[in-house]
C-alpha positions in Angstrom: 0.0 0.0 0.0 1.3 3.4 -0.9 1.1 6.5 1.3 -2.4 8.2 1.5 -2.1 11.9 1.9 -5.1 14.0 3.2 -5.7 17.3 5.0 -8.1 18.4 7.7 -8.9 21.8 9.0 -10.5 23.3 12.1 -10.7 27.0 12.9 -7.2 28.2 11.8 -5.5 24.9 12.2 -4.4 22.8 9.2 -3.3 19.2 9.5 -1.7 17.1 6.7 -1.9 13.3 7.4 0.2 10.6 5.8 -1.3 7.1 6.4 0.5 3.9 5.7 0.2 0.2 6.7 2.0 -0.3 10.0 1.7 -1.1 13.7 -0.5 1.8 14.9 2.1 4.5 15.6 0.8 8.1 15.5 3.5 10.8 15.1 2.6 14.5 15.1 5.2 17.1 14.1 8.0 14.5 14.7 6.8 13.7 18.2 4.5 10.9 19.6 0.9 12.1 19.8 0.9 11.6 23.6 3.8 14.0 24.0 2.4 16.6 21.6 -1.2 16.6 23.0 -1.0 16.5 26.8 -4.7 16.2 27.7 -6.7 13.0 27.5 -9.5 14.7 25.6 -7.1 15.8 22.8 -5.5 12.3 22.7 -9.0 10.9 22.3 -9.7 13.2 19.4 -6.6 12.0 17.6 -7.5 8.3 18.1 -11.2 8.6 17.5 -11.3 8.0 13.8 -9.0 5.0 14.0 -10.9 3.5 16.9 -14.3 4.1 15.2 -13.2 2.2 12.1 -11.6 -0.5 14.3 -8.2 -0.2 12.6 -6.2 1.3 15.5 -3.3 -1.2 15.2 -3.3 -1.5 11.4 -2.0 1.9 10.2 0.8 4.2 11.0 -0.1 7.9 10.9 2.4 10.8 10.4 0.9 14.3 10.7 2.1 17.8 10.1 -0.1 20.3 11.9 0.2 24.1 12.4 -1.9 27.1 13.2 -4.5 27.7 15.9 -4.6 26.2 19.4 -4.1 22.7 20.6 -7.8 21.6 20.6 -8.3 23.0 17.1 -5.2 21.1 16.0 -6.4 17.9 17.5 -9.7 18.2 15.8 -8.0 19.0 12.5 -5.9 15.8 12.9 -9.1 13.8 13.6 -10.6 15.0 10.3 -7.5 14.4 8.3 -7.2 10.8 9.6 -11.0 10.2 8.9 -10.6 11.4 5.3 -7.6 9.1 4.8 -9.5 6.1 6.1 -12.4 6.7 3.8 -9.9 7.0 0.9 -8.3 3.7 1.9 -11.7 1.9 2.3 -15.0 3.5 1.4 -16.9 1.1 3.6 -15.6 3.1 6.7 -17.6 6.1 5.5 -21.0 5.2 7.0 -19.5 4.5 10.5 -17.4 7.7 10.5 -20.3 9.8 9.1 -22.6 8.5 11.9 -20.1 9.9 14.5 -19.7 13.2 12.6 -16.0 12.7 11.9 -16.1 13.4 8.1 -17.9 16.7 8.3 -15.6 19.8 8.5 -16.7 22.1 11.3 -17.1 25.5 9.6 -17.2 27.6 12.8 -14.5 30.3 12.7 -13.8 33.3 14.9 -15.9 36.3 13.8 -13.9 39.3 12.8 -13.8 42.5 14.8 -15.7 45.4 13.1 -14.5 49.0 13.1 -16.4 51.3 15.4 -17.0 48.4 17.9 -15.1 47.0 20.8 -15.2 43.4 19.6 -17.0 41.4 16.9 -20.5 42.1 18.3 -19.8 44.1 21.5 -20.3 47.8 21.0 -18.8 50.7 22.9 -21.0 51.9 25.8 -23.8 54.2 24.7 -24.3 57.5 26.6 -27.5 59.4 25.9 -26.3 62.5 27.7 
């Protein structure tokens, strides 16, 4: 099997995943995923696609991720791995879709507008 290359995005994070046959190693930016993502929730996000497709020990995953915060990066990695698994075997798609792992989350930070304090917060109004 050759290398499957996919990308996943979340907020401002971009993850590029390279999936090959292997023993189940997950490397993110040259480090083990447990070293890169400290919290159990983020580690769960990274494994979620592989566990859902029941192929946790069958594929090695190498990921380059940058931009955003750690949670956004973990979710971008999750999407990239899910897309790679669907590319490897289209039968995984229904199980991954049911968990919502194939859909890209479009929510982004709303931009700040001029004449306002934040995106929606306005400056205090004084009548007199």
